gemmi code that builds the backbone of each chain (N, CA, C; Angstrom):
import gemmi

chains = {
    "A": [
        ("MET", (102.052, 82.095, 132.487), (103.131, 82.616, 131.781), (102.569, 82.626, 130.446)),
        ("LEU", (102.920, 84.037, 129.610), (102.310, 83.834, 128.560), (103.197, 83.680, 127.013)),
        ("ILE", (103.001, 83.426, 126.156), (103.837, 83.437, 125.132), (103.591, 84.358, 123.935)),
        ("LEU", (104.413, 85.322, 123.843), (103.688, 87.070, 123.050), (104.561, 86.808, 121.537)),
        ("PRO", (103.503, 87.274, 120.441), (104.358, 86.991, 119.267), (104.903, 88.365, 118.883)),
        ("CYS", (106.166, 88.492, 119.291), (106.885, 89.702, 118.968), (106.730, 90.069, 117.322)),
        ("PRO", (106.367, 90.839, 116.665), (106.535, 91.151, 114.989), (107.775, 90.889, 114.443)),
        ("PHE", (108.864, 91.082, 115.299), (110.258, 91.082, 114.447), (110.728, 89.624, 115.020)),
        ("CYS", (110.702, 89.052, 116.533), (111.195, 87.806, 116.627), (110.257, 86.740, 116.619)),
        ("GLY", (109.184, 86.897, 116.900), (108.474, 85.744, 116.487), (107.864, 85.462, 118.059)),
        ("GLN", (107.566, 84.334, 118.394), (106.729, 83.830, 119.673), (107.925, 83.935, 120.963)),
        ("ARG", (107.801, 84.467, 121.648), (109.052, 84.482, 122.530), (108.111, 84.548, 123.939)),
        ("ASP", (108.689, 84.253, 124.987), (108.470, 84.075, 126.573), (108.059, 85.506, 126.883)),
        ("GLU", (107.263, 85.722, 127.783), (106.407, 87.100, 128.491), (107.609, 87.643, 129.485)),
        ("SER", (108.494, 87.021, 129.818), (109.570, 87.599, 130.914), (110.394, 88.194, 129.694)),
        ("GLU", (110.434, 88.500, 128.598), (111.309, 89.129, 127.917), (110.715, 90.529, 127.571)),
        ("PHE", (109.407, 90.707, 127.898), (108.621, 91.933, 127.548), (108.065, 92.688, 128.650)),
        ("VAL", (107.805, 94.023, 128.501), (107.143, 94.805, 129.362), (105.801, 95.383, 128.898)),
        ("ASN", (104.714, 94.982, 129.804), (103.595, 95.327, 129.560), (103.313, 96.979, 129.716)),
        ("ALA", (102.866, 97.762, 128.532), (102.711, 99.254, 128.623), (101.011, 99.358, 128.983)),
        ("GLY", (100.287, 98.401, 129.373), (98.651, 98.846, 129.666), (98.191, 98.775, 128.422)),
        ("PRO", (96.740, 99.068, 128.626), (95.781, 98.879, 127.671), (96.052, 99.905, 126.646)),
        ("THR", (95.594, 99.833, 125.531), (95.502, 101.155, 124.476), (94.439, 101.704, 124.977)),
        ("LYS", (94.794, 103.279, 125.070), (93.731, 104.150, 125.307), (93.045, 104.738, 124.284)),
        ("PRO", (91.956, 105.335, 124.407), (91.300, 106.087, 123.516), (92.077, 107.613, 123.488)),
        ("SER", (91.781, 108.386, 122.593), (92.259, 109.534, 122.025), (91.854, 110.369, 123.139)),
        ("ARG", (93.314, 111.283, 123.106), (92.978, 112.177, 124.694), (91.917, 112.992, 124.582)),
        ("PRO", (91.258, 113.243, 125.390), (90.025, 114.161, 125.548), (90.450, 115.771, 125.263)),
        ("ASP", (89.239, 116.336, 125.122), (89.623, 117.630, 124.820), (89.929, 118.509, 126.355)),
        ("ALA", (90.671, 119.034, 126.075), (91.560, 120.084, 127.160), (90.270, 120.488, 128.039)),
        ("ASN", (89.044, 120.840, 127.856), (88.144, 121.425, 128.541), (87.290, 120.487, 129.137)),
        ("VAL", (87.744, 119.022, 129.099), (86.757, 118.227, 129.698), (87.062, 118.488, 131.514)),
        ("SER", (85.774, 118.039, 132.563), (86.205, 117.930, 133.812), (87.504, 117.409, 134.240)),
        ("ASP", (87.928, 117.765, 135.459), (88.715, 117.102, 136.163), (88.631, 115.558, 136.448)),
        ("ALA", (87.463, 114.914, 136.948), (86.951, 113.838, 136.945), (86.921, 113.001, 135.416)),
        ("GLU", (86.566, 113.665, 134.491), (86.665, 112.932, 132.819), (88.197, 112.827, 132.639)),
        ("TRP", (89.238, 113.974, 133.115), (90.542, 114.031, 132.453), (91.032, 112.521, 133.852)),
        ("VAL", (90.902, 112.707, 134.729), (91.675, 111.591, 135.693), (91.137, 110.066, 135.396)),
        ("ASP", (89.815, 110.043, 134.797), (89.338, 108.777, 134.302), (89.698, 108.308, 133.158)),
        ("TRP", (90.125, 109.356, 132.067), (90.985, 108.718, 130.935), (92.491, 108.439, 131.290)),
        ("LEU", (92.953, 109.286, 132.060), (94.355, 108.898, 132.354), (94.768, 107.695, 133.229)),
        ("THR", (93.814, 107.502, 134.441), (94.213, 106.475, 135.081), (93.269, 105.341, 135.323)),
        ("VAL", (92.161, 105.225, 134.804), (91.454, 104.487, 134.983), (91.136, 103.535, 133.612)),
        ("PRO", (91.548, 102.201, 133.771), (91.769, 101.491, 132.563), (90.644, 100.553, 132.566)),
        ("GLU", (90.132, 100.205, 131.365), (89.071, 99.374, 131.149), (89.419, 97.870, 131.798)),
        ("ASN", (88.698, 96.977, 132.500), (88.954, 95.771, 132.989), (87.746, 94.982, 132.310)),
        ("PRO", (87.663, 94.669, 131.452), (86.219, 93.710, 130.949), (86.916, 92.158, 131.117)),
        ("ILE", (85.813, 91.654, 130.973), (85.973, 90.122, 130.857), (85.698, 89.803, 129.447)),
        ("GLY", (86.936, 89.672, 128.735), (86.812, 89.508, 127.117), (88.179, 90.154, 126.529)),
        ("TYR", (88.154, 90.402, 125.265), (89.275, 90.994, 124.708), (89.488, 92.548, 124.993)),
        ("ILE", (91.060, 92.749, 124.966), (91.049, 93.999, 125.369), (92.651, 94.199, 124.287)),
        ("GLU", (92.802, 95.725, 124.061), (94.014, 95.725, 123.254), (94.908, 96.433, 124.113)),
        ("GLU", (96.259, 95.764, 124.281), (97.064, 96.399, 124.901), (98.656, 96.399, 124.137)),
        ("LYS", (99.320, 97.430, 124.815), (100.775, 97.451, 124.083), (101.923, 96.739, 125.034)),
        ("TRP", (102.808, 96.351, 124.327), (104.046, 95.503, 124.530), (104.916, 96.114, 124.408)),
        ("TRP", (106.076, 96.093, 125.257), (107.432, 96.451, 124.764), (108.422, 94.957, 124.722)),
        ("HIS", (109.141, 94.780, 123.690), (110.029, 93.610, 123.815), (111.757, 94.407, 124.472)),
        ("ALA", (111.465, 94.674, 125.549), (112.273, 95.168, 126.218), (114.354, 94.393, 126.183)),
        ("LYS", (113.788, 93.014, 126.470), (115.038, 92.331, 126.565), (115.632, 91.702, 125.163)),
        ("GLY", (114.715, 91.941, 124.362), (114.878, 91.393, 122.909), (114.986, 92.741, 121.943)),
        ("CYS", (114.438, 92.694, 121.228), (114.584, 93.424, 119.858), (114.369, 95.004, 119.784)),
        ("GLY", (113.633, 95.137, 120.980), (113.207, 96.882, 121.561), (111.842, 97.102, 120.854)),
        ("LYS", (110.959, 96.296, 119.764), (110.077, 96.462, 119.291), (109.076, 97.059, 120.051)),
        ("TRP", (107.992, 98.051, 119.633), (106.658, 98.274, 120.599), (105.807, 97.676, 119.743)),
        ("PHE", (104.566, 96.862, 119.865), (103.353, 96.277, 119.402), (102.327, 96.451, 120.243)),
        ("THR", (101.402, 95.626, 119.719), (99.743, 95.938, 120.055), (99.245, 94.536, 119.905)),
        ("ILE", (98.939, 93.917, 121.114), (97.736, 92.850, 120.820), (96.589, 92.806, 121.426)),
        ("LYS", (95.562, 91.806, 121.109), (94.523, 91.640, 121.604), (94.249, 90.516, 122.245)),
        ("ARG", (94.132, 90.486, 123.509), (94.049, 89.533, 124.454), (92.948, 89.204, 125.216)),
        ("HIS", (92.781, 88.083, 125.492), (91.385, 87.732, 126.215), (91.921, 87.603, 127.747)),
        ("THR", (91.397, 88.465, 128.460), (91.434, 88.887, 129.829), (91.412, 87.423, 130.667)),
        ("VAL", (90.519, 86.512, 130.246), (90.340, 85.151, 131.093), (91.126, 84.027, 130.561)),
        ("THR", (90.943, 83.866, 129.196), (91.746, 82.581, 128.596), (93.469, 83.253, 128.275)),
        ("HIS", (93.635, 84.485, 128.306), (94.618, 85.017, 127.391), (95.093, 84.782, 126.179)),
        ("GLU", (93.965, 84.066, 125.492), (94.174, 83.823, 123.930), (94.266, 85.567, 122.852)),
        ("ILE", (95.604, 85.027, 122.247), (95.544, 86.428, 121.533), (95.072, 86.340, 119.981)),
        ("VAL", (94.181, 87.114, 119.811), (93.823, 86.925, 118.502), (94.225, 87.929, 117.422)),
        ("THR", (95.173, 88.845, 117.879), (95.673, 89.797, 116.784), (96.865, 90.133, 117.248)),
        ("ALA", (97.978, 90.580, 116.324), (99.125, 91.149, 116.768), (99.546, 91.821, 115.635)),
        ("ASP", (100.321, 92.730, 116.098), (101.003, 93.805, 114.801), (101.726, 92.801, 113.725)),
        ("VAL", (101.863, 93.432, 112.758), (103.057, 92.228, 111.663), (104.015, 93.133, 111.383)),
        ("MET", (104.824, 92.509, 110.953), (106.294, 92.992, 110.511), (106.112, 94.312, 109.164)),
        ("PRO", (106.505, 95.515, 109.466), (106.122, 96.410, 108.389), (106.443, 95.612, 107.190)),
        ("ASP", (105.941, 95.794, 105.807), (106.401, 95.192, 104.561), (107.817, 95.729, 104.212)),
        ("ASP", (108.327, 96.660, 104.531), (109.635, 97.157, 104.058), (110.765, 96.127, 104.791)),
        ("VAL", (110.350, 95.847, 105.882), (111.527, 94.957, 106.521), (111.567, 93.518, 105.915)),
        ("GLY", (110.521, 93.015, 105.669), (110.491, 91.758, 104.756), (111.064, 91.834, 103.557)),
        ("LYS", (110.981, 93.096, 102.768), (111.412, 93.080, 101.717), (113.235, 93.354, 101.909)),
        ("ARG", (113.725, 93.543, 102.764), (115.360, 93.503, 102.808), (115.606, 92.039, 102.857)),
        ("THR", (115.044, 90.836, 103.032), (115.527, 89.644, 102.678), (116.424, 89.272, 101.566)),
        ("GLY", (117.497, 88.878, 101.801), (118.132, 88.498, 100.812), (119.282, 89.973, 100.251)),
        ("GLU", (119.171, 91.000, 100.966), (119.709, 92.046, 100.556), (121.356, 92.059, 100.952)),
        ("THR", (122.193, 92.490, 99.966), (123.396, 92.345, 100.122), (124.135, 93.628, 99.994)),
        ("THR", (125.339, 93.720, 99.918), (125.857, 94.849, 99.724), (126.222, 94.887, 98.400)),
    ],
    "B": [
        ("MET", (124.330, 67.873, 141.525), (124.213, 67.603, 140.577), (125.006, 68.687, 139.080)),
        ("GLY", (125.923, 67.844, 138.759), (126.390, 69.153, 137.611), (126.366, 68.790, 136.254)),
        ("TYR", (126.912, 69.759, 135.512), (126.352, 69.661, 133.990), (127.743, 69.176, 133.055)),
        ("GLN", (127.867, 68.788, 132.184), (128.946, 68.941, 131.436), (129.091, 69.864, 130.321)),
        ("ALA", (129.539, 70.951, 130.557), (129.551, 72.069, 130.370), (130.834, 73.037, 130.800)),
        ("THR", (131.290, 73.672, 129.544), (132.658, 74.811, 130.008), (132.109, 76.279, 130.174)),
        ("ILE", (132.077, 76.984, 131.258), (131.626, 78.444, 130.993), (132.920, 79.396, 130.890)),
        ("LYS", (133.205, 80.031, 129.901), (134.837, 80.670, 129.803), (134.262, 82.217, 129.620)),
        ("LYS", (134.673, 83.002, 130.244), (134.592, 84.438, 129.947), (135.711, 85.096, 129.187)),
        ("LEU", (135.466, 85.356, 128.367), (136.461, 85.964, 127.042), (137.117, 87.363, 127.457)),
        ("GLY", (137.924, 87.755, 126.693), (138.627, 88.890, 126.742), (137.656, 89.994, 126.049)),
        ("PHE", (138.568, 91.338, 125.616), (137.914, 92.145, 125.267), (137.581, 92.086, 123.515)),
        ("SER", (136.627, 92.384, 123.064), (135.901, 92.291, 121.725), (135.530, 93.745, 121.450)),
        ("ALA", (135.606, 93.961, 120.012), (135.004, 95.097, 119.420), (133.732, 94.837, 119.344)),
        ("ILE", (132.777, 96.140, 119.450), (131.530, 95.934, 119.330), (130.886, 97.264, 118.750)),
        ("PHE", (130.170, 97.091, 117.655), (129.713, 98.428, 117.162), (128.207, 98.521, 116.980)),
        ("ASP", (127.488, 99.350, 117.297), (125.975, 99.194, 117.224), (125.462, 99.888, 116.267)),
        ("ILE", (124.855, 99.268, 115.255), (124.389, 100.198, 114.038), (123.128, 100.161, 114.091)),
        ("LYS", (122.226, 101.398, 113.887), (120.951, 101.791, 113.726), (120.869, 102.618, 112.628)),
        ("GLY", (119.759, 102.321, 111.872), (119.137, 103.074, 110.768), (118.729, 102.502, 109.580)),
        ("ASP", (118.746, 102.985, 108.665), (118.077, 102.477, 107.350), (119.541, 101.425, 106.683)),
        ("ALA", (118.203, 100.217, 106.185), (119.325, 99.035, 105.974), (120.503, 99.427, 104.692)),
        ("SER", (119.690, 100.306, 103.897), (120.777, 100.541, 102.450), (121.901, 101.185, 103.116)),
        ("ALA", (121.810, 102.286, 104.064), (122.670, 103.078, 104.560), (123.768, 101.890, 105.455)),
        ("ALA", (123.008, 101.298, 106.235), (124.101, 100.397, 106.927), (124.811, 99.532, 106.217)),
        ("SER", (124.302, 98.948, 104.896), (124.827, 98.080, 103.927), (126.191, 98.877, 103.594)),
        ("LYS", (125.837, 99.796, 103.020), (127.036, 100.835, 102.749), (128.131, 101.077, 103.450)),
        ("ARG", (127.849, 101.480, 104.937), (128.704, 101.696, 105.888), (129.374, 100.661, 106.311)),
        ("ILE", (129.021, 99.466, 105.886), (129.952, 98.166, 106.264), (130.484, 97.470, 105.037)),
        ("SER", (130.486, 97.918, 103.814), (130.618, 97.374, 102.402), (132.078, 97.046, 102.684)),
        ("HIS", (132.918, 97.954, 103.219), (134.057, 97.506, 103.132), (134.903, 96.303, 103.593)),
        ("LEU", (134.095, 96.108, 104.756), (134.562, 94.550, 105.714), (134.105, 93.228, 105.143)),
        ("GLY", (133.454, 93.283, 103.695), (133.002, 92.156, 103.186), (131.835, 91.381, 103.931)),
        ("LEU", (131.288, 92.113, 104.694), (130.034, 91.492, 105.322), (128.851, 91.785, 104.431)),
        ("VAL", (127.803, 91.094, 104.491), (126.512, 91.226, 103.939), (125.714, 91.534, 105.308)),
        ("LEU", (124.550, 92.122, 105.110), (123.672, 92.153, 105.939), (122.694, 90.435, 106.140)),
        ("PRO", (122.536, 90.214, 107.506), (121.896, 89.011, 107.471), (120.266, 89.162, 106.451)),
        ("SER", (120.070, 87.919, 106.037), (118.923, 87.798, 105.223), (117.340, 87.221, 106.205)),
        ("GLU", (117.864, 86.940, 107.054), (117.055, 86.591, 108.158), (117.046, 87.006, 109.420)),
        ("VAL", (115.936, 87.588, 110.499), (115.628, 88.410, 111.393), (116.810, 87.276, 112.454)),
        ("ASN", (117.394, 88.068, 113.434), (118.035, 87.087, 114.223), (118.937, 86.239, 113.716)),
        ("THR", (119.687, 86.362, 112.890), (120.795, 85.525, 112.677), (121.537, 86.638, 112.496)),
        ("ALA", (122.948, 86.031, 112.050), (124.198, 86.655, 111.888), (125.115, 86.060, 110.535)),
        ("THR", (125.534, 87.148, 110.044), (126.669, 86.835, 108.955), (128.122, 86.696, 109.533)),
        ("GLU", (129.139, 85.960, 108.754), (130.585, 85.955, 109.247), (131.476, 86.265, 107.947)),
        ("LYS", (132.535, 86.924, 108.737), (133.758, 87.076, 107.646), (134.806, 87.589, 108.582)),
        ("ASP", (135.970, 86.639, 108.350), (137.235, 86.689, 108.681), (136.988, 87.103, 110.264)),
        ("GLY", (136.402, 86.508, 111.007), (136.308, 86.802, 112.361), (135.136, 87.738, 112.951)),
        ("GLN", (134.535, 88.129, 111.925), (133.668, 89.495, 112.458), (132.290, 89.010, 112.235)),
        ("TYR", (131.382, 89.360, 113.032), (129.817, 88.917, 112.735), (128.976, 90.098, 112.832)),
        ("LEU", (128.272, 89.955, 112.051), (127.045, 91.099, 111.967), (125.916, 90.396, 112.343)),
        ("CYS", (125.120, 90.830, 113.295), (124.032, 90.368, 114.033), (122.913, 90.967, 113.701)),
        ("TRP", (121.635, 90.477, 112.849), (120.511, 91.613, 113.020), (119.715, 91.366, 114.127)),
        ("VAL", (119.511, 92.220, 115.021), (118.954, 92.040, 116.789), (117.909, 92.908, 116.539)),
        ("GLY", (117.354, 93.564, 115.623), (116.208, 94.489, 115.775), (115.831, 94.989, 114.242)),
        ("GLU", (114.590, 95.703, 114.542), (114.252, 96.093, 113.004), (115.073, 96.927, 112.085)),
        ("ASN", (115.555, 97.793, 112.775), (116.685, 98.721, 111.968), (117.982, 98.833, 113.113)),
        ("HIS", (118.320, 97.779, 113.534), (119.387, 97.684, 114.545), (120.337, 96.382, 114.249)),
        ("TRP", (121.583, 96.723, 114.192), (122.586, 95.197, 113.713), (123.627, 95.499, 115.054)),
        ("LEU", (124.373, 94.389, 115.184), (125.560, 94.440, 116.150), (126.785, 94.070, 115.298)),
        ("LEU", (127.708, 94.772, 115.083), (129.042, 94.279, 114.550), (129.993, 93.838, 115.766)),
        ("LEU", (130.597, 92.604, 115.677), (131.200, 91.749, 116.448), (132.510, 91.870, 116.158)),
        ("ALA", (133.645, 92.148, 116.475), (135.003, 91.775, 115.753), (136.223, 91.736, 117.097)),
        ("PRO", (137.370, 90.714, 116.211), (138.195, 90.712, 117.185), (138.865, 91.970, 117.770)),
        ("ALA", (139.269, 92.008, 118.934), (139.637, 93.412, 119.676), (140.812, 94.313, 118.845)),
        ("GLU", (141.607, 93.461, 118.281), (142.777, 94.191, 117.365), (142.048, 94.657, 116.288)),
        ("LYS", (140.989, 94.618, 115.795), (140.631, 95.404, 114.467), (139.760, 96.502, 115.064)),
        ("GLU", (139.836, 96.991, 116.613), (138.962, 97.879, 116.721), (139.470, 99.547, 116.134)),
        ("ASN", (140.656, 99.784, 116.257), (140.943, 101.047, 115.803), (141.045, 100.866, 114.485)),
        ("GLN", (141.061, 99.957, 113.769), (140.799, 99.992, 112.223), (139.366, 100.351, 111.930)),
        ("LEU", (138.693, 99.811, 112.505), (137.376, 99.602, 112.564), (136.924, 101.159, 112.759)),
        ("LEU", (137.195, 101.702, 113.749), (136.997, 103.000, 114.326), (137.095, 104.044, 113.201)),
        ("GLU", (138.000, 104.019, 112.342), (138.402, 104.564, 111.333), (137.956, 104.631, 110.177)),
        ("THR", (137.410, 103.267, 109.869), (136.686, 102.895, 108.483), (135.438, 103.240, 108.539)),
        ("LEU", (134.653, 102.935, 109.749), (133.337, 102.927, 110.183), (133.019, 104.675, 110.400)),
        ("ALA", (133.693, 105.173, 110.578), (133.772, 106.660, 110.788), (132.339, 106.727, 112.014)),
        ("PRO", (132.407, 106.132, 113.448), (131.052, 106.246, 114.062), (130.690, 107.363, 114.453)),
        ("HIS", (131.380, 108.309, 114.510), (131.277, 109.843, 114.948), (130.637, 110.813, 113.952)),
        ("ASP", (130.478, 110.207, 112.569), (130.198, 110.606, 111.574), (128.514, 110.868, 111.613)),
        ("PRO", (127.999, 112.060, 111.677), (126.498, 112.388, 112.070), (126.038, 111.999, 110.896)),
        ("ALA", (125.890, 111.036, 110.462), (124.852, 110.585, 109.524), (123.527, 110.420, 109.619)),
        ("MET", (122.628, 110.944, 109.473), (121.159, 111.185, 109.835), (120.377, 109.882, 109.675)),
        ("ASP", (121.247, 108.934, 108.364), (120.161, 107.605, 108.282), (121.040, 106.607, 108.399)),
        ("CYS", (122.175, 106.471, 109.511), (122.585, 105.411, 109.864), (123.944, 105.646, 111.027)),
        ("ARG", (123.383, 105.331, 112.194), (124.049, 105.818, 113.260), (124.712, 104.601, 113.956)),
        ("ILE", (125.875, 104.822, 113.961), (127.144, 104.038, 114.557), (127.803, 104.093, 115.774)),
        ("VAL", (127.815, 103.363, 116.542), (128.302, 103.801, 118.331), (129.164, 102.684, 118.637)),
        ("LEU", (130.220, 103.191, 118.929), (131.367, 102.256, 119.364), (130.713, 101.648, 121.163)),
        ("LEU", (130.807, 100.428, 121.140), (130.091, 99.566, 122.546), (130.964, 98.799, 123.151)),
        ("SER", (132.406, 98.582, 122.689), (133.085, 97.813, 123.085), (133.246, 97.607, 124.526)),
        ("ASP", (133.432, 98.679, 125.297), (133.279, 98.503, 126.617), (132.016, 98.434, 127.273)),
        ("ALA", (130.842, 98.229, 126.863), (129.914, 97.834, 127.501), (129.411, 96.421, 127.586)),
        ("TYR", (129.827, 95.478, 127.006), (129.864, 94.190, 127.431), (130.760, 93.328, 127.496)),
        ("THR", (130.326, 92.209, 128.390), (131.579, 91.125, 128.504), (130.653, 89.853, 127.453)),
        ("PHE", (132.212, 88.929, 127.137), (131.472, 88.086, 126.621), (131.785, 86.684, 127.307)),
        ("PHE", (130.717, 85.751, 127.170), (130.859, 84.115, 127.774), (130.786, 83.202, 126.732)),
        ("THR", (131.483, 82.261, 126.621), (131.337, 81.019, 125.889), (130.863, 79.869, 126.745)),
        ("VAL", (129.687, 79.139, 126.316), (129.045, 78.037, 126.860), (129.289, 77.016, 126.006)),
        ("THR", (129.908, 76.015, 126.284), (130.274, 74.625, 125.137), (130.295, 73.611, 126.357)),
        ("GLY", (130.069, 72.466, 125.502), (129.837, 71.270, 125.906), (128.812, 70.465, 125.579)),
        ("ASN", (128.630, 69.255, 126.082), (127.705, 68.335, 125.626), (126.274, 68.906, 126.107)),
        ("GLN", (126.551, 69.334, 127.135), (125.283, 69.867, 127.914), (125.004, 71.471, 127.900)),
        ("ALA", (125.625, 72.074, 126.849), (125.600, 73.386, 126.807), (123.914, 74.199, 126.802)),
        ("ASP", (123.306, 73.081, 126.151), (121.447, 73.341, 125.695), (121.207, 73.471, 127.262)),
        ("GLU", (121.835, 72.330, 128.150), (121.060, 72.381, 129.501), (120.823, 73.776, 129.998)),
        ("ILE", (122.269, 74.422, 130.010), (122.665, 75.018, 130.800), (122.009, 76.512, 130.134)),
        ("LEU", (121.584, 76.780, 128.932), (120.967, 77.364, 128.182), (119.566, 77.637, 128.642)),
        ("ALA", (118.944, 76.388, 128.645), (117.750, 76.448, 129.119), (117.756, 76.948, 130.599)),
        ("ILE", (118.212, 76.703, 131.317), (118.285, 77.134, 132.655), (118.224, 78.676, 132.729)),
        ("ALA", (119.132, 79.276, 131.808), (119.486, 80.396, 131.810), (118.618, 81.631, 131.267)),
        ("SER", (117.908, 80.917, 130.347), (116.993, 81.952, 129.526), (115.803, 81.009, 128.875)),
        ("PRO", (114.848, 81.978, 128.912), (113.287, 81.190, 128.293), (113.577, 80.833, 126.776)),
        ("LEU", (114.675, 81.355, 126.058), (114.824, 81.422, 124.721), (114.622, 79.871, 124.484)),
        ("ASP", (113.985, 79.897, 123.193), (113.714, 78.523, 122.422), (114.855, 78.385, 121.519)),
        ("ILE", (115.751, 77.396, 121.922), (116.713, 77.216, 121.684), (116.812, 76.039, 120.586)),
        ("ARG", (115.838, 75.080, 120.252), (115.854, 74.378, 119.836), (116.476, 74.548, 118.196)),
        ("LEU", (117.147, 73.772, 117.620), (117.732, 74.072, 116.133), (116.583, 74.573, 115.249)),
        ("ILE", (115.710, 73.895, 115.322), (114.321, 74.534, 113.860), (114.118, 76.033, 114.273)),
        ("ASN", (114.207, 76.535, 115.520), (113.886, 77.777, 116.101), (115.078, 78.922, 116.039)),
        ("PHE", (116.494, 78.275, 116.524), (117.434, 78.899, 116.819), (118.565, 78.057, 116.128)),
        ("PRO", (118.625, 78.442, 114.954), (119.638, 77.662, 113.802), (120.943, 78.220, 113.918)),
        ("LYS", (121.922, 77.757, 113.344), (123.223, 77.544, 113.419), (124.091, 79.013, 113.249)),
        ("ASN", (123.215, 79.800, 112.587), (123.912, 81.073, 112.534), (122.825, 82.314, 113.298)),
        ("ALA", (122.167, 81.738, 114.402), (121.247, 82.500, 115.242), (121.933, 83.497, 115.973)),
        ("ALA", (121.250, 84.837, 116.475), (121.687, 85.635, 117.087), (120.735, 86.498, 117.362)),
        ("THR", (120.617, 86.724, 118.621), (119.450, 87.459, 119.446), (119.655, 88.085, 120.847)),
        ("TYR", (118.992, 89.107, 121.084), (118.972, 89.460, 122.223), (117.701, 88.787, 123.153)),
        ("SER", (117.813, 88.203, 124.145), (117.024, 87.582, 125.198), (116.997, 87.724, 126.243)),
        ("GLU", (116.700, 87.206, 127.287), (116.397, 87.113, 128.973), (117.834, 86.135, 129.279)),
        ("LEU", (118.604, 86.668, 129.994), (119.477, 85.573, 130.663), (119.661, 86.066, 132.332)),
        ("PHE", (119.247, 85.153, 133.050), (119.271, 85.339, 134.386), (118.407, 86.350, 135.023)),
        ("GLY", (117.300, 86.859, 134.155), (116.685, 87.823, 134.289), (117.082, 89.214, 133.927)),
        ("ILE", (118.337, 89.429, 133.203), (118.651, 90.548, 132.706), (118.398, 90.563, 130.913)),
        ("GLY", (118.756, 91.241, 130.039), (118.884, 91.377, 128.961), (120.525, 90.964, 128.596)),
        ("GLY", (120.374, 90.053, 127.654), (121.993, 89.789, 126.799), (121.673, 89.385, 125.364)),
        ("LEU", (122.842, 89.144, 124.749), (122.810, 88.598, 123.384), (123.151, 87.253, 123.600)),
        ("ILE", (122.673, 86.106, 122.744), (122.730, 84.956, 122.438), (123.009, 84.767, 121.402)),
        ("MET", (124.333, 84.010, 120.769), (124.866, 83.389, 119.661), (124.821, 82.146, 119.799)),
        ("ARG", (124.342, 81.266, 118.631), (124.732, 79.885, 118.832), (126.476, 79.688, 118.049)),
        ("ARG", (127.256, 78.978, 118.619), (128.087, 78.860, 118.089), (128.561, 77.110, 118.079)),
        ("ARG", (129.778, 76.868, 117.341), (129.983, 75.319, 117.063), (130.097, 74.917, 118.474)),
        ("ASN", (129.390, 73.953, 118.841), (129.532, 72.961, 120.476), (129.112, 74.088, 121.561)),
        ("GLY", (128.330, 75.030, 121.184), (127.655, 75.671, 122.199), (126.925, 77.399, 121.870)),
        ("TYR", (127.109, 78.377, 122.656), (126.728, 79.547, 122.558), (127.798, 80.431, 123.176)),
        ("LEU", (127.538, 81.611, 122.078), (128.242, 82.892, 122.963), (127.254, 83.667, 123.422)),
        ("ILE", (127.818, 84.356, 124.466), (126.812, 85.172, 125.523), (127.227, 86.392, 125.551)),
        ("ALA", (126.707, 87.433, 125.519), (127.379, 88.975, 125.852), (126.287, 89.540, 126.704)),
        ("VAL", (126.650, 90.043, 127.872), (125.884, 90.908, 128.741), (126.760, 92.057, 129.053)),
        ("GLU", (125.744, 93.013, 129.822), (126.292, 94.618, 130.065), (127.345, 94.118, 131.146)),
        ("ARG", (128.439, 94.681, 131.134), (129.801, 94.500, 131.587), (129.523, 94.534, 133.260)),
        ("SER", (128.609, 95.626, 133.486), (128.448, 95.319, 135.265), (127.830, 94.591, 135.717)),
        ("TYR", (126.962, 93.768, 135.221), (126.669, 92.201, 135.259), (127.354, 90.981, 135.119)),
        ("THR", (128.884, 91.334, 135.085), (129.859, 90.273, 134.501), (129.668, 89.353, 135.781)),
        ("ASP", (130.202, 89.671, 136.908), (130.336, 89.013, 138.169), (129.226, 88.483, 138.394)),
        ("MET", (128.160, 88.829, 138.556), (126.961, 88.368, 138.828), (126.482, 87.158, 137.896)),
        ("ILE", (126.822, 87.306, 136.642), (126.431, 86.172, 135.328), (127.262, 85.165, 135.835)),
        ("ALA", (128.958, 85.689, 136.137), (129.573, 84.387, 136.303), (129.495, 83.832, 137.433)),
        ("ILE", (129.311, 84.040, 138.356), (128.391, 83.530, 139.553), (127.330, 82.324, 139.243)),
        ("TYR", (126.339, 82.796, 138.382), (125.135, 82.348, 138.179), (125.575, 81.100, 137.073)),
        ("PHE", (126.422, 81.350, 136.296), (126.712, 80.363, 135.522), (127.490, 79.115, 136.369)),
        ("GLU", (128.527, 79.521, 137.279), (128.995, 78.736, 137.913), (128.015, 77.820, 138.708)),
        ("LYS", (127.171, 78.385, 139.408), (126.097, 77.701, 140.341), (125.540, 76.619, 139.304)),
        ("VAL", (125.296, 77.031, 138.371), (124.338, 76.101, 137.315), (125.187, 75.171, 136.819)),
        ("VAL", (126.307, 75.173, 136.643), (127.266, 74.426, 135.781), (127.547, 73.402, 136.942)),
        ("THR", (128.050, 73.576, 138.183), (128.268, 72.855, 139.446), (127.020, 71.935, 139.897)),
        ("GLY", (125.690, 72.835, 139.977), (124.963, 72.334, 140.799), (124.995, 72.723, 142.303)),
        ("LYS", (125.742, 73.573, 142.192), (125.847, 73.768, 144.021), (125.042, 75.394, 143.719)),
        ("GLY", (123.911, 75.277, 143.980), (123.360, 76.551, 144.147), (122.228, 76.568, 145.050)),
    ],
}
model = gemmi.Model(1)
for chain_id, residues in chains.items():
    chain = gemmi.Chain(chain_id)
    for i, (resn, *xyz) in enumerate(residues, 1):
        res = gemmi.Residue()
        res.name, res.seqid = resn, gemmi.SeqId(i, " ")
        for name, pos in zip(("N", "CA", "C"), xyz):
            atom = gemmi.Atom()
            atom.name, atom.element = name, gemmi.Element(name[0])
            atom.pos, atom.b_iso = gemmi.Position(*pos), 0.0
            res.add_atom(atom)
        chain.add_residue(res)
    model.add_chain(chain)
structure = gemmi.Structure()
structure.add_model(model)
structure.setup_entities()
């Protein structure tokens, strides 16, 4: 079980999230071969080491974010941070 | 083995979902005397009304059922303001309270949420997982207030019964 760093909620249990797969390189040009297109669309990298992947806090705040996770140790070394404008709301009143 | 906790299904409550710009949301609710929570996943309270900050641009307003009509008029949820959307959700949720000396133990079984006071303080309110589905959890005096989608009411009631009585 992973503990994932939601940018809004902080550390939460993996069961609150949905994994949306690894981040992809940019979509290739439309003129690429079918094989290259299928490779981009359906074949994820599966390295031993760090991958970037997207997660959705589906049962929590609903935020989408990206983390960098080691596929063997599950160490998470980077995560999205809360946008500045949200932090600035602290203390806001009517 | 049972637990010293009481589960109670509550009656109808008024619920409004508020999404959009924080300053716009603040203006739309200003007449209620409520302020936006200053910490994420917490709630502010005024006259039995609770405003929960549950997402980056997302708040839930909970109020007694008898205030629903008045809130419908004053919040104008059908006003298509582009900077702040308010939707009436009263029909969508069922509330439970979990109270008693061992309410924490019940929550620990129902949800993976870290409910230690240091991480889930007295005014905490957040969406999390409850028996495998999403739900709202708020800390209250001597326990918790839980909201789940209405279609799961019977299932959650049965699960709570099994947990409290230890007959599962």
